[in-house]
C-alpha positions in Angstrom: 120.7 67.9 149.4 124.4 68.1 150.5 126.2 65.2 151.7 126.9 66.6 155.3 123.0 67.1 155.7 122.1 63.6 154.3 124.5 62.1 156.8 123.4 64.4 159.9 119.8 62.7 159.1 120.8 59.2 158.2 123.7 58.7 160.6 127.7 59.0 160.6 129.4 58.7 157.1 130.8 55.1 158.4 127.5 54.1 159.3 125.9 55.3 156.1 128.9 53.8 153.8 128.4 50.5 155.4 124.5 50.4 155.1 125.3 51.2 151.6 128.1 48.7 151.0 125.5 45.9 152.5 123.6 46.3 149.6 126.2 46.1 146.9 126.9 42.9 145.2 130.3 41.3 144.3 129.8 42.2 140.6 128.8 45.8 141.4 131.9 46.0 143.6 134.0 44.7 140.7 132.3 47.4 138.3 133.1 50.4 140.9 136.7 49.5 141.2 136.8 49.4 137.6 135.4 52.8 137.3 137.8 53.9 139.8 140.6 53.2 138.0 143.5 55.9 138.4 142.1 56.5 141.8 142.9 53.0 143.6 146.4 51.3 142.9 146.6 47.8 141.7 148.1 46.9 145.6 144.7 48.6 146.7 142.4 46.2 144.7 144.1 43.0 146.0 142.9 44.0 149.4 139.4 45.1 148.3 136.8 42.3 148.5 133.6 44.0 149.9 131.9 47.5 148.8 133.1 48.9 152.2 136.6 48.2 151.9 136.5 50.1 148.4 134.6 52.9 150.4 137.3 52.9 153.1 140.0 53.0 150.7 138.5 56.0 148.8 137.7 57.6 152.0 141.7 57.4 153.1 142.8 58.8 149.6 140.6 61.8 150.2 137.9 60.9 147.4 135.1 60.3 149.6 134.5 62.5 152.9 131.6 63.6 155.0 131.5 67.1 153.2 131.8 65.6 149.8 130.2 62.3 148.6 130.0 63.3 144.9 132.2 60.4 143.9 130.2 58.0 145.8 127.0 59.5 144.2 128.5 59.1 140.8 129.6 55.8 141.5 125.8 54.7 142.5 124.6 56.5 139.4 126.7 54.7 137.0 126.2 51.3 138.1 122.2 52.1 138.0 121.6 51.9 142.0 119.1 54.6 142.1 117.3 53.1 144.8 120.5 53.7 147.0 121.3 57.0 145.6 117.7 58.2 146.6 117.1 56.1 149.8 120.6 56.5 151.4 121.8 59.7 150.0 118.8 61.4 149.1 119.7 62.4 145.7 117.4 61.9 142.7 118.7 60.7 139.2 117.3 64.0 138.0 119.5 65.9 140.3 122.6 63.7 139.4 122.0 64.6 135.7 122.3 68.1 136.7 125.1 67.6 139.0 127.1 65.9 136.5 127.2 68.6 134.2 129.2 70.8 136.6 131.3 68.0 138.2 132.4 64.5 137.0 134.9 62.3 138.7 134.8 59.2 136.4 135.8 60.2 132.5 133.5 59.4 129.6 136.0 56.9 128.3 135.6 54.8 131.5 131.8 54.7 131.7 131.7 54.2 127.8 133.8 50.7 128.6 131.7 49.8 131.2 128.5 50.2 129.4 129.8 48.4 126.6 130.6 45.4 128.9 127.1 45.2 130.1 125.8 45.4 126.5 127.6 41.9 125.8 126.3 38.5 126.0 127.9 35.6 127.8 128.5 33.9 124.5 130.0 37.1 123.0 132.0 37.5 126.0 133.2 33.8 125.4 133.9 34.5 121.6 136.1 37.6 122.5 138.2 35.1 124.7 138.6 33.1 121.7 139.7 36.0 119.7 142.0 36.9 122.3 143.4 33.6 122.9 142.2 33.7 127.0 141.5 30.0 128.1 141.0 31.1 131.7 138.0 32.3 133.3 137.7 36.2 133.2 135.5 38.9 133.3 134.8 41.3 130.4 135.9 44.1 132.6 138.8 42.0 133.4 139.4 41.6 129.6 139.4 45.5 129.2 141.7 46.2 131.6 144.1 43.6 130.1 144.0 45.3 127.1 144.7 48.7 128.6 147.7 47.2 130.4 149.1 45.8 127.3 148.7 48.9 125.4 146.0 48.0 123.3 143.4 50.1 124.5 143.2 53.5 125.7 141.3 56.7 125.2 143.0 57.6 122.2 143.6 54.0 121.0 140.1 52.5 120.6 140.8 50.6 117.2 141.7 47.4 118.5 138.5 47.1 120.6 136.4 48.2 117.4 138.1 45.6 115.5 137.2 42.8 118.1 133.2 44.1 118.3 133.2 44.1 114.4 134.1 40.4 114.5 131.6 40.2 117.1 128.9 41.7 114.9 128.2 44.3 117.2 128.3 47.4 115.0 125.7 49.1 117.4 128.8 49.3 120.1 131.4 50.3 117.2 128.9 53.2 116.1 128.8 54.2 119.8 132.5 54.1 120.2 132.8 56.3 116.8 130.3 58.9 118.4 132.6 58.9 121.7 135.8 59.3 119.4 133.8 62.4 117.3 133.1 64.2 120.8 136.9 63.6 122.3 138.1 64.9 118.8 136.0 67.9 119.1 137.0 68.7 122.6 140.8 68.2 122.0 140.6 70.7 118.9 138.9 73.2 121.0 141.5 72.9 123.5 144.2 73.5 121.1 142.6 76.1 119.6 142.0 77.8 123.4 145.6 77.5 123.9 146.6 78.8 120.3 144.6 82.0 121.4 146.3 82.4 124.7 149.8 82.1 123.2 148.9 84.3 120.7 148.1 87.3 122.9 145.6 90.1 122.6 147.9 92.1 120.9 148.7 89.8 117.8 147.2 89.9 114.8 
């Protein structure tokens, strides 16, 4: 079901966004802001406390419109709020899995970091803070953002994170990161081959 048809049934876009936001926890707001990194600025984040403020910010930037709710749907899917996805936006988990094969707003790298944060226990996060010499109250997502800001973490630089996870004896998560690296390496190689073929031209041997 398209975003436009759904909103015609359930109300205006603002009404639907408000309805969804009232069912989103503070922790889920932080998760969605993490997933939206690059789409919203640091200054934007400072003014966001509730989900409705995040949705309004994304709407003002053109990422969420009445005709295109694909980013909103993907955010709800990634934070595993299938209830809101189905009941408020008329989209099933199965439909989302099909849609994501054709249109993705959030990078696999970002999604992987978010899911890794969910896999760590409170004790493991505290141990991670100790390894990084962080004494203040800080969430796992904030730790990841801090590592990115300091240049210790990026899509092509996951060594430090793997090192830390190895110290936490979370080799299962290290393997997941390595599997992600294999996929991105393959995609990079295929892109380079494609560019080389285009530059070579049909008449070249």
